Structures are given as C-alpha cells and as structure tokens.
PAMI-830927 format. One record per residue: residue in one letter; x, y, z of N, C-alpha, C, O in turn. Coordinates in steps of 0.2 Angstrom, whole numbers, plus 5000, padded with zeros to 4 digits. Atoms other than C-alpha are relative to their C-alpha. Layout:
BEGIN
aXYZXYZXYZXYZ ...
//
This chain:
BEGIN
x500649975004603360054617499750055005499650045011 x500349944996602660224623499349995002498949964997 x500750004999600960224632499650054996499950104994 x500449965004599560294622499450035005499350015010 x500649974997598060404627499549955002499349945008 x500550054998596960254626500249955005499849935009 x499850054995598060144636499950035007499750005012 x500049964994598160274650499350005003499249995009 x500749994998596360304651499749945002499349935007 x500250064999595960124650500249975007499849945011 x499850024993597060084665499750035006499650005011 x500349964995596360224675499349985001499049975007 x500750025000594560164671500049935004499549925008 x500050074997595059984677500150015008499949965012 x499949984993595560064694499450035003499450055009 x500749974998593760134695500050084999499550115002 x500049935001594160314690499550024994499649994989 x500449985005592760394680500350034994500850064994 x499649985006593160434662500150074999500650104997 x499949925000592860624663500650025005501050065003 x499449984996594060634678500649984997501150014998 x499450035003595360524669500250054995500850074994 x499849955006595260644654500250075003500750105000 x499849934997595360804665500749995003501150045002 x499350014997596960734674500549994995501050024995 x499550005005597760684658500150064996500650084994 x500049935003597360854650500550045004500950075002 x499649974996598260924665500749985000501250025000 x499350025000599760814665500350004993500950014992 x499750005006599960814646499950064995500350074991 x500149945004599260974639499549984994499350034990 x500450025006598160874627499350015002499149985008 x500749994998596360934627499649945000499849894997 x500450065000594960814630499749984993499649934992 x500250015007594360844613500649964996500449914992 x499550035004596060794606500149935002500349884998 x499950074998596160644617499549954997499749904995 x500550045003594560584610500149984993499949934990 x499950015008594960614592500649964998500649934993 x499350035001596760544593500249955006500749975009 x499850044995596760404606500649965000500949945004 x499450045001598260324598500650045002501250025001 x499449964998599360474603500449975005500249955011 x499550034995600960414612500250065004500350125002 x499849954995601560504627500649985003500849925004 x499450024997603260514635499949975007499449995010 x500050044993603660414651499950055005499550045010 x500149954995603760574662499350025001499050035006 x500749985001601960624656499649955003499149965007 x500350064998601360454659500049995008499549985011 x499950014993602060444676499650055004499450045010 x500449954997601360614681499349995000498950005005 x500750025001599660554675499849955005499349965009 x500150064996599760394685500050035008499650005012 x500049974993600260494701499450045001499150045007 x500649974999598760604699499449965001499049975005 x500550054999597660454697500049975007499549965010 x499950024993598360384713499750045005499450025010 x500249954995598060544722499250005000498950015005 x500749995001596260554715499749945004499249945007 x500350064997595860374720500150005008499749965011 x500049994992596460414738499650055002499550065009 x500549964998595160544738500150084999499650125000 x499949935002595960714733499550024995499549994990 x500549975005594760824724500350024993500950044993 x499749985007595060844705500250075000500750094997 x499849935000594961034707500650025003501050065000 x499349994997596461034719500549974996501150004995 x499450035004597460914708500150044994500750044992 x499849965006597261024692500050075002500250114997 x499949934998597161184701499450054997499550114997 x500549965003595561244692499349975001499249915002 x500750025000593661244693499650054996499750114997 x500449955004592361324682499450025005499149985009 x500549974996591061434690499750064996500050104994 x500349955003589761544682500350014993500450074991 x499750005007590561504665500650035000500950054994 x499349984999592261564671500449955003500249915007 x499550044997593761474675500450035005500750085005 x499649984994594561494692500549965003500549905003 x499450034996596161454701499749985007499450025010 x500150024994595861344716500649975003501049945000 x499550044997596961274729499849985007499250005009 x500250034994596861184746499950065005499650055011 x500149944996596861364754499250034999499050075004 x500749975001595061394747499549944999499749894997 x500550055002593461304745499949994993500150034989 x500150025007593061214729499350034998498850025001 x500749975002591661314720499549954998499749904995 x500550055001590061234719499450034996499350094997 x500549975004588561254707499550045004499250095002 x500549964996587361304721500150075002499750115003 x499949934999588261464724499950044995499850104995 x500249955006587861524707499350035001499250084999 x500749974998586061554714500250075004499850125002 x499849944996586861684726500250054995500050114996 x499749965005587761764711499450034996499350094995 x500649985004586161764701499550055004499350105001 x500449964996585161844715500350075001500050125001 x499749944999586461974718500050054993499950114994 x500049965007586562024699499350034999499250094996 x500749985001584662044699499950075004499450115003 x500149944995584862184713500650054998500650105002 x499549955002586362274704499850034993499749994989 x500249975007585962394690500649994995501249984996 x499650025006586762354673500450064998501050054997 x499749955003587162524667500150065005500250125002 x499949944995587362634683500549985005500649925007 x499650014995588662644696499749975007499149995008 x500350034994588362534712500649975004501249975001 x499550034996589362454726499849945003499249935005 x500250064997589462284733500649975004501249995003 x499550024996590462194747499949925001499349905002 x500050074999590862004748500449985006501050005007 x499650024994591261934765500249935000499849894998 x499750075000592361784767500149984992499849934990 x500050015007592761794748500449934998500249914992 x499750065003593861634747500450014994500850054993 x499650005007594461604729499850064996500050084991 x500249945004593561764724499449994994499350034990 x500450015005592261684713499450045000499150064995 x500649965000590761784719500250084998499850104993 x499949935002591561964717500250004993500150054989 x499750005007592461914701499449994995499350034990 x500650025005590761844693499650075000499350084995 x500449945000589862004699500350064996499950094992 x499649955003591162124693500049994992500050044988 x499950025007591262034676499350024997499350044991 x500749985003589362064673499750075002499250094999 x500249934998589262234681500650054999500950065004 x499349965001590662344673500050065004500650095006 x500049944996590162494684500049995007499950045011 x500050024993590162404700500750015004501249995002 x499450004996591362454714499949945005499549945009 x500050074997591762284721500550005006501150015004 x499550014995592562254738499949935003499449905002 x500150074998592962084745500549995006501150015006 x499650014994593662034762500049925002499649885000 x499950074997594361874770500550005005500950055005 x499550004994595261834786500749964998501249975001 x499550045002596461714776500450044995500250054990 x499649975004597961794768500149954994500249984988 x499950055006598261634757499450004996499450004989 x500649995004596461644751500050064996499850064990 x500049945003596561824747500550004994500450034989 x499550015006598161784736499649974994499749994989 x500450035006597061664726499550044997499550044991 x500549965002595661784725500350064995500050074990 x499649945003596861924719500249974993500150014988 x499850035007597561804705499449994996499450004990 x500650015005595761764699499850064998499550074992 x500249945003595361944698500450034995500250064990 x499649985005596861974688499949964994499949994988 x500250055006596461824677499450034996499550024990 x500649985003594761894673500050084999499550114997 x499949925001595362084673499450035003499050075000 x500549974996594062124686500350045006500550015010 x499749964994594562274697499649995006499050005006 x500350024993594162224715500550035005501150025005 x499649974994594762304731499949945005499449935008 x499950054995595362164743500350025006500750075006 x499749984994595762174761499949945005499449905005 x500150054994596062054776499650035005499750085008 x500549984995594662064788499749945003499549895000 x500450054997593761964801499350035000499150075004 x500649975002592062004794500050074999500450094994 x500049935001591762184795500550045003500650105002 x499649974995593162224807500550064996500650114999 x499549955003594362314794499650054996499950104993 x500349945004592962424786499950065005499950055011 x500149944996592762604792499350015000498949975003 x500749985001591162684788499749994993499150014992 x500250025006590962614771499349975000499249935004 x500750035001589162574765499949984993500250014988 x500050035007588662474750499249994998498849985003 x500650015002587162444740499849925001499249915001 x500150074999587362254742500549975004501149985003 x499650044997588162134754499949934999499349915000 x500150075002588461954749500549965004501049985006 x499550054997589261804758499849934999499249914999 x500150074999589461624758500549975005501049955004 x499650014995590061594775500149935002499749895000 x500050074997590561434785499449995004499250035008 x500650014996588961364790499849935002499349915004 x500150074998589161174793500250005008500750035010 x499950004992588961144812500649955002500749904998 x499550044997590361064822499749935001499249925003 x500250074999590260874822499649974994499449924995 x500450025005589260864806500449944996501049954995 x499650055003589760694798500250014993500749984991 x499749985007589960774781500750025000501050024995 x499349974999591560854787500549954999501149974997 x499550055001592460694786499849954994500049894994 x500150045005591760634770500250034993500250094993 x499949985007592160654751500550065000501050065004 x499649955002592960814745500150045007500750075008 x499949964994592660904762500649985004500850035008 x499450024996594060804770500650044998501050055003 x499449975002595260904760500050085000500550114998 x500149935001594561074760500150045007500150005012 x499949964994594961214773499550005005498950025004 x500550014995594061174789499650065002499050075003 x500349934998593861354794499550034995499250084997 x500549975005592961394778499449964999498949984996 x500650045000591761254780499550005006498950015006 x500350004994591261254798500150065005500750085005 x499949954996590961384811500249985007500450025012 x499850034994591461264825499550005005499649995011 x500649994995589761294833499449974997499449914995 x500650035002587961274828499950014992499349994990 x500149995007588161324810499850074998499850094992 x500349935001587361494812500450065004500250125003 x499649954997588761584822500250064995500150124997 x499849945005589461684807499450034997499450094995 x500649975003587761704799499750065005499550115003 x500249954995587261794816500450064999500250125000 x499649945000588761904815499950044994499950104994 x500149975006588461944797499450055000499450104998 x500749974999586661994800500150065005499850115003 x500049954995587062094815500450064998500350125000 x499649945002588362204807499850034993500150084991 x500149985007587562224790499750075000499850114995 x500349945000586462374794500550065000500350114997 x499549945000587962484798500450014994500650064992 x499750005006588662444781499650004994499949994988 x500550005005587162444770499850074999499650115004 x500349935001586562604761499249995001499049935001 x500750014999584662634764499749964993499949984988 x500350045006583662504753500549954998500349914993 x499550055002585262394752499849935002499449925006 x500150074999585162204751500649975004501149985002 x499650054998585962074761499849934998499249914999 x500250075003586061894753500649965003501249985002 x499550054998586961744760499849934999499249914999 x500150075001587161564757500049965007500349995011 x500050044993586761434771499849934999499849914993 x500150075001586461254774499349984999498850024999 x500650035003585061144768499450015005498850015003 x500550004995584161154785500050075004499750075010 x499949944996584561334790499550064997499650125000 x500449945003583261444780499650035005499550095005 x500549974995581961464793500350045005500150095007 x499649964995583261514806500350064997500350115001 x499749945003584061634794499550054999499650115000 x500649955001582361714790499950035007499750095007 x500149974993582061734809500550055002500350105005 x499549954998583661814812500050074996500150124999 x500149945004583461934797499450045003499550115003 x500649964998581661984803500250035007500050095008 x499849984993582362004821500450065000500450115004 x499549955001583662124814499750064997500050114995 x500349945003582362234806500050004992499850054989 x499950005007582662184788499249994997498849955000 x500650005003581162194776500149954994500649934992 x500050045006580662084761500449945001500749914996 x499650064998581461934770499749944996499149934996 x500250065003581361774760500649954999501249975000 x499550055002582361614755499949984993499349984990 x500050025007582761554737500249935000500749915003 x499750075001582961374732500449994994500450024989 x499650015006584261304721499749954995499149934996 x500350045005584061184707499849935003499449894999 x500350064996583861034719499450015004499249975008 x500649984996582361124727500250015007499849995011 x499849994993583361164743500150075001500450114997 x499949924998583261334751500750015002500949995007 x499249994999585061384749500250075001500750085004 x499849934999585061574750499450045003498850035001 x500549964997584161694761500250075000500850094999 x499849935000584161884762499450045002498850025003 x500549954998583262044766500250074998500850074996 x499849945002583262224762499950055006499550055010 x500049944995583662374773499550054999499450064993 x500549955002582262504775500350054996500950074997 x499749955005582462634762500150075004500550115001 x499949944997582462774775500049995008500150035012 
//
C-alpha cells in the first residue's frame, strides 16, 4: 500500500517535526501544495516521493534550516531563492527595507547602493517598489552574487551587480541612499554555534572581530559615495545601536538615530549626509 499524505505527516510529527515544517517539506518533495495536502490527506504518494520526503525530514531533524532544504524563503511578500551560500532572510531586515523606501521617491528617478547584498533581497525589494530606482548591489562572494542575480531575474528587477569588498570596486559613483546588512556578530558569540546559524555562511554572519569592524568600514566610506543629503542605513546587532550612533556622529552624519523592530529591539541605525 502506498503511503498517504496523512501517513507521512503523522510519522514526521511523531519524530518531533512541527506540522508547518512537515507540510513545507512535503510540498517540496511532492509538488502538492499545503492547501491540497490539508484538503485531500488521503492522497497516495509514490515510493520515491515518500523517500525523498523522509530524507528531508531526517536532515531537518539534524538541524538543517528548512529554507536551505527547499531552497526558498519569503521576504517582503516576495519569494526568494536561498542556498547555503547566502544568509536566510529574516523578518527584522524588512525594517531596513521599509526605512529605505521612505527615503526614496516613488515617481522620480533616484539611486541606491546595497553593500553585501547576499541573496539580493534588499535591492530586489527596493527596485520592485521603486520602478525608477537605479539600483546597485555589491558582494565579495561570487556564489552569493549568482543567487542574487537569479532573484533579480525571478522578479524582473533591473539591478547592477558587481563583486566588491565593500566600496572597493566603485569608482566615483554617488547615490541617494546606501543600505547594508553587514556581518555584525562578534567572534566567539555563542549564537554562532546554535540553531540555523550553524549552517549559514560564517563570513556573512560574523566580522571575526568585535561585531563593529564592517560597520566602521561602511560608515567611513559612505560620505565619498553619497550625494549631498543622501542617507546611510544599516542593520546591526541587538546591542550595537548606541555604538553605531556614536560612529555615525563622529563621521559627521546628521539626523542620526536608531529604529526598533517589531520585537522592540533597536535593529537599524542611520544618518544623513549634509545637504551641502
């Protein structure tokens, strides 16, 4: 007798897998949507599909992130390809996108730069909501850039990508806005060996120093690549807001402040270059 949707979901639940994760993995293995799984739990599945699902369950129970197992994650109401070459998109980064959109005109040309773009979720989301935006995105990783380029193609968002160690590959280009979600976890932080972080690219998570190394570099180079009155916005760690504001103020930025995410954690800081 062939296994049914209900059988497979039940077996995975007995091993401790949450129902939502089980249905996501079964959707990936079988092509059956979660809605169809719920509506027709008696649906029979062929042995290869069942075995593929069980293998995904085994890997998930060993700790691999669901996003890497299915190769997808939603962000800002868009679906993005992800792989172990890039960070898994997280809801708190949506705050950075929202703040950036507030500073970009809807119906006029403008320009923006994303530093350390990873999977491209930030530039794709910005370009999707600002059709006249000239969007640039840089990353030091060729494999990450390949993922980002595919995501830009998926969502038909023209973006100029380039390999660069922060600003190094830029000439004299200047932008209305610079955004970044850089590696900001300090070396030795215990979170790096817990949960999903164990499987994500270490270089995209930690700067190998105090967590502020790359933030300092981003702030130090921003004035050279911002237009007068342009904004710099970046995500940082839960305890780095005060230090980030101090760095921005020391660099001469105005209107310096931090913004809190839905968990009431100061997650994004930024400032504005003088208008003249």
